[in-house]
DRENSETI-477052 format. One record per atom (N, C-alpha, C): x, y, z. Coordinates in steps of 0.1 Angstrom, whole numbers, plus 5000, padded with zeros to 4 digits. Each point is the difference from the previous one (the first is absolute). Layout:
# residues N
XYZ/...
# end
This chain:
# residues 126
782221619569/499150054990/499650155003/499750035013/499750135004/501250104998/501249955003/501250084999/500350024985/499949904992/500350014986/499050104993/498850005003/499050084994/500250155004/500750035010/500350145004/500950074990/500849924993/500950064990/499649984986/498749994997/499549984986/499250134996/500350115005/499350124996/500350044986/501249984995/500350034986/499649904990/499849885004/499749894991/498749935004/498950074999/498749955005/499549884992/500649994988/499549894991/500349865005/501149995008/500449875005/499449965014/499350095006/499449985013/499249875001/499049984991/499349875001/500849884998/501050014991/500949894998/500849975013/500550105007/500749975013/499149945010/498750055001/499149945010/499849854997/499849964988/499849864997/501349925001/501150054996/501349935001/500449985014/499950105008/500549995014/499049915009/498750004996/499149915007/500349864996/500449984987/500449864996/501349965006/500950105002/501249975007/499849955014/499050065007/499649955013/499549855000/499349974989/499549864998/501249914998/500950044991/501249914997/500949995012/500250105008/500850005012/499449905010/498750005002/499349915009/500249864995/499849984987/500249864994/501449955003/501050094998/501449965002/500349965014/499350075010/500149975014/499149895005/499349934991/499049905003/498950055009/499550124998/498950065007/498850014991/498950055005/498850014992/500150134991/499949984987/500150114991/498750085000/498949945003/498750075001/500050105011/500549955012/500150095012/501050114997/501149974993/501050104998/499450114991/499349974990/499450104991/498950085008/499349935008/498950065008/500650105010/501149965007/500650095009/500750124993/500649974988/500650114992/498950104996/498949954996/498950104997/499550085012/499849935011/499550075012/501050105005/501349965000/501050085006/500350124991/499949994987/500450114991/498850084995/498849965002/498950074995/500050155003/500250035012/499950145005/501150094993/501249945000/501250084995/500150004985/499849894994/500149994985/498950084994/498849995005/498950084994/500350155001/500650045011/500450145002/501150054990/500949904997/501250044992/499749994985/499149934995/499849994985/498950104996/500050024987/499150104994/498649944999/499050084998/498649964998/499849904989/500750034988/499949924989/500649865003/501149995007/500649875003/499149935010/499450075009/499149935009/498849944993/499550084991/498849944992/500549884991/501150014995/500549894992/500249875008/500650025012/500249885009/498749955004/499050085003/498749965005/499349924990/499950054987/499249934990/500849884995/501350005000/500849884995/499749895010/500050035013/499849905010/498649944999/499050094998/498749954998/499949904988/500650044989/500049924988/500749865003/501150005006/500749885003/499249915010/499350065009/499249935010/498849934993/499450074990/498949954993/500549884991/501150024994/500649894991/500349885008/500650025012/500349885009/498849935004/498950085004/498849945004/499349924989/500150054988/499449934989/500749874997/501350005001/500849884997/499749905011/499950045013/499749915011/498649934998/499050084996/498749954999/499949914987/500750034990/500149914988/500649875004/501050005007/500749875005/499049925009/499350075009/499149935008/498849944992/499650084990/498949944991/500549884992/501250014995/500549894993/500149875008/500550025013/500249895009/498749945004/498950095001/498749955004/499349924990/500350034987/499349934989/500949894994/501149975006/500949894996/499249875001/499849934988/499249885000/500649885008/501350005002/500649905008/499750015015/499850135005/499750025014/498550035003/499350044990/498650045002/499049914993/499049965008/499049914995/498650055004/499149994991/498650055002/499349925011/499450065010/499349935010/498650065001/499049934994/498750064999/499450015014/500249915009/499550005014/500550135007/501350024999/500550125006/499450134995/499950014987/499550124994/498550025004/499249894999/498650015004/499850035015/500849945008/499950025014/500450155004/501150054993/500450135002/498950104996/499449984989/498950094996/498850005009/499749885005/498849995009/500350075013/501249975006/500450075012/500150154999/500550054988/500150144998/498650065000/499149954992/498750054999/499250005013/500249885007/499249995013/500550105011/501450015001/500550095010/499950154996/500050034988/499750134995/498650045004/499049914997/498650035003/499850025015/500749915007/499950005015/500650135005/501150044995/500650135004/499250124997/499450004988/499150124997/498850005009/499349895002/498850005008/500450045015/501049945005/500450045014/500450155001/500850044990/500550145001/498850104998/499149974991/498950094999/499150005012/499849885006/499250005013/500750085011/501349995001/500750085011/499950154996/500250044988/500050144996/498650055002/498949934997/498750045002/499650025014/500649935009/499850015015/500450135005/501150064994/500650135005/499650124991/499049994992/499550114992/499150095008/
# end
């Protein structure tokens, strides 16, 4: 990736595309070799950050940065939606009043205990 981006001075428009495609190529290569694709992409990013960032234009750098942030937010949203759906699945989830009431009582008791103890300790050192 670092070597390829050295020769994109005349075609700056494809730099972000190359960054994403060659990082995906690292992922596919790792999958074909039965290795971890996540580690391959991580190592690709760590190894190429210094050189690729120096070789691509400022506009391309900004494009890659904000595209990755957008993709990360979308992936996080999908993950939390799936977690929420699995948590509210009626076949797996049943209401337990004792657990909810016990949790609320313990939360309130230990929160009050923590506040009282922390204020006492802080007041000793004023």
